[in-house]
N, C-alpha and C positions, 0 to 999 in steps of 0.2 A: 463826152462818152462816160464819164464816172458817174454821172447824175442818172442817165439811162440805166446803169447796172443797180445803182441803188434803188430806183423805181421798180426794177424787175424783181429784186430781192423782197422788196416790201410787198409787192403784189403775190409773189410766190408764197411768202409766209402767211399773208392773209388768206389766200385760198386754201392752204394747208389747214390753217386755224379753223376756217369755217366748216371744215368737213367734221369736226367734232360737236357741232352744235346739233342735237337731235330733232327729228320732226316726229310728229304723231302719224301712226300710220293707221290707215282705215281699212282695218281687216278684222273679220268676225268670222267664226265657224258655224255661228247659228243662223238659220234662215227663221226669221219671225213668223208667227202665224198671220201677221198683218201684211205680208209680202204680196205684192202684185200678182205674181205668177200663181201664188196658191189660192188667193181669193178669186181670182177670175179663171182658173183652170185653162190657162193659155195653151193653145196648140203648140205642138213641138218646133215647127218651123219658125213661128214668130217668137217663141220663148228663146230659141237659139240665137235668133237675131238681136232680140234685145238684150240678151246677156252679153253678147259681144260688142254691141254698138252703144249701149246705154248704161250698163250696170256698173262700169269702173267708176264712173263720176256720180251716178244717181243711186247709189245703194250703200250699205254698210260694208261692203266687201270688195275692196279694189285688188285688181291683179296687177302688182307693180312690175315695170320693166326694169332690167338691170341698171339703168342709169338713174334710178330714184335714189340711189346711194351716194350720189355726187350732188355736193351743194353748189352753186345755188338752184339747181334743177329741182331738187327735192323740195325746196320751199315754194317754188312756181307750181309744182303738182299738187302740193298739199293744199295750196290756196285755191287752185282750180277745182279741187274735189269738194272743198268746204263749200264754194259758192254753187257747185252743181247739186249737192245734197240740200242746201238751203232752198233752192228752187224747186226740186223734186226728188224725193227718196221713195224709190220703189218698195224698199223694206218697210216703209211706214204707211203704205197706201191706204189700208183698212182703218187707220186711225184718222183719215181726212174726212171731213164732212161731205155729204153728196155735192153740195155746192162747190167746195174745194176741187173734188174729184172733177167735176163738170170742167172747171176752168183749167185744170191741168191736162185733161184730155183734149180740150179745144187748143190749148197751147201746143202740145205734142203734136197734134195734126198739122196745124199752121207751120210749126218749125220744121217738120218733115217735108211738108209741100214745099216750103220756100228755101229748102236746101240748108237751113241753119244748123240742123243737128242730124247727125253728130257733127261736132265741130271739126273743121278743116285741119287745124291744128292737131286734133287726136287722130283722124285719119290719115294725116301724112306720114306717120309712123305705124299705125294700125290699119294697113289696108284692108284687112278682113272686116273691119267696121263700116266699111263703105256699103250703102245700100243702093242696090239696083232699082230700077224703075219698077220692076215687079214687086220686089221686096218693099218698096215705099208703098205701092198701092195696096198690098197684103197688109201691112201694119196700119196704115190709114183706116183701111176698111175696118179692121178689127176695133181700133180705138174708137170709130164711129159707132160700132155695135154696141161697145160698152157704154159710150155716152148716151145712146139713145135708151139703153136699160135703166140708166139712173134717173130719166125723166118720167 
């Protein structure tokens, strides 16, 4: 029983201790001129859905939930956001070459069609990020339209 108490105290001290390790926050007040929404003059219905379903992980401005202040959750979220931005950053859209834009659009279309995006782990907590069949079709159609205009 004494060993369990020692383990519990060590774990509690470690948990409290890691709360003081800071993370980098992905927040910016500036919407760059290279942003996907500005460059493509996205219709409002698609714009709103992309912001809710994609921009937290794929832009330079994440709207953080309350639990982002709790470690180790904050580390997980920060790593997830870094990976998402490395794959696609909507804020840097116009800096991409047409070839890269084409590739990203193809990937966006495929991932939405296959139900891979938005991630289930994200939609588990952010129910408003779920895409209905109609919203998927609308976004996919719009992305195909942009893709065709690049060729």
